[in-house]
Every structure is written in C-alpha cells, then in structure tokens.
N, C-alpha and C positions, 0 to 999 in steps of 0.2 A: 721788829716793828709790831706793835699791837694792832689787833684787828677789831673792827666793829661791824656789826651787821646793819645794813640799811636797805629795807625793802623799797623797791622802786617801781613806779608805774612808767613804763616806757612806750613810746609810740611803736607800732608794729614794725615800721621800717627800720627803726633803730635796733630793735630786738633781732630782726632778721639779719641785719648787718653783723651784729655780734655773733649770731649763730654761724654765719658764713666764716667769719674770722676765726672763731673757735675751731671749726672743722679744719680750716687751713693750717692752723697752728697746733692742732690736736690737743686742745685744752677744753675744759668745761666752760660753758658760757659765763658762769659766774667769775671764773678766773680771768677770762678775756675782758669782761666788763671792768673788773678791778684794775687790770693793767691799763686799760684805756682811760679810766678815770684818773689813775695816778699820773699818767703821762700828761693828761689835759691840765691838771692842777699843779704839776711839778712837785708832787709830794715826795718822790723818791730821788732826791738829788745828791745822796751820799755816795761816795765811792766805795767799792769793795776794799776790805782791809789790805789785801795784797797790793792793789793798785795805789792806795794811799801811801803804803810803805815804800813802794818804788819811786813815787814822786818825791817823798821826803829824802830818799837816797840820792836823788839827782842833785840836790843842793851841795853835795860833797864832791862833785865832779869838777875837773878842770875844764877850761874852755874847749880844748880839742875833743874831749869826751862828749861835751855838750853838742858839738858839731856832728859827731858820729851819731848820736842819738837822734838829733834833729833830721838827719838824712835817712834814718831807718825806714824800712818799708815792710809791710806784711809779706810773707813769702808768696811768690807768684802762684804756686800750686794751691795755696789757701784761697787766693782770690778766685781762681778758676772754679774750684770746688764750691766756694760760697755762692758764686753766680749761678752755678748749675742747680744747687739746692734751692735757692730762692726761686728760680724759674720753675722747678718741679713743684714747689709749694703752691705756686699760683695755678698750676695745672692739676695733675692727678693727685697731688698731695704727697706727704712724706710719711715714711714709716717712723715709729717712735725713735729708732736708732738714728735715722737721718735727721729728725728734729733735734735730737740732742747734739749731733755733730754740727748742725747749723748754728745752734746756740753757742757752742764752743768756739767755732770759727769766728762768729760775730764778736764774741768777747775778746778773742785774741787780736782781731783787727782793731777793735776799739782801744784795747790796751796800747798797742803800738802808736795809734794816732794821738791818744791822750799824752803819752810820754813824749812824742815828738813836739807837740804843741807846748807842753810844759818846759821842755828843754829850750825851745826858742824863746819862751817868755823869760826864763832865767838868764839866758845870755843877754837878752835885751836889758834886763834889770842891772846887769853888770856894765852897761853903757856901750855895748857893742851893737853896731848897726846890723839889723836883721831884715831889712826891707827886701833884699834879694831872696833870702831864705823863705820869707813869708809869701812872696810872689810865686815861688816854685811849689809851695805846699798845697 
C-alpha cells in the first residue's frame, strides 16, 4: 500500500485519545491515527495472501471436510492468553513481546473464524442447509 502524508488539525480530545491508544498499543501516535482512519473508512479490506490462499483451497474440499472446518475453534489456550493480554493492555500495558504475541494470537483467531465462515458459505452454495450451523456459530 502506498502512503501519503496528510497534516491534520485535530481537536485536543481526539489527539489525547489517540495518544492514549498509542500508549496502550505501544505505537507511535501517527501509526495509531493511520490505523484508526483506515478502519473508519474501510481502506484496508484486503486479506493477507496466506489467508486468501487458504480460502481458495477450501473450494477443493468435500462436504465432510467443509463440516470439519466449519466446526473448528481456536485453541482454548489461545483464547485464555488472548483475554489475559487484552486485559493487561487495558491496565498496566504490554511489553513489546506481549504486544507481538497479542497481535499473533488475534491473527490466528481471526484466521480460524474467517475460514469457518467461508466453509459455511461454500457448503450453503452447494445447496446444503446451514441454518443450524449458522445458529451455533
């Protein structure tokens, strides 16, 4: 993604909020502002290459494999650690290593959830009733 510089005049309250978020996430204010703006305008809606390839590979699976993927869950240990790190980030803050781990855990969780959703969608496109599966998701 190419970058462009855009000087901004921000209300003090907005800047202070960005400073607080930047401290919590251990980023520069400018990086936090760029992420917040990208999220607000939906500018970064592309999938990472690895995830896009995994989604493409789903199309080659049989129905039983789809069901297994649609039932997959992130490991319980990952969820416990993810919750603990999110809680710590809100309080005393994270070390750089903990921040990297939090990002990694979040990405792994998101990957599982995206693949689950895509598997359910593909099974549905094959004409199979997925209402029960969607209700449990």
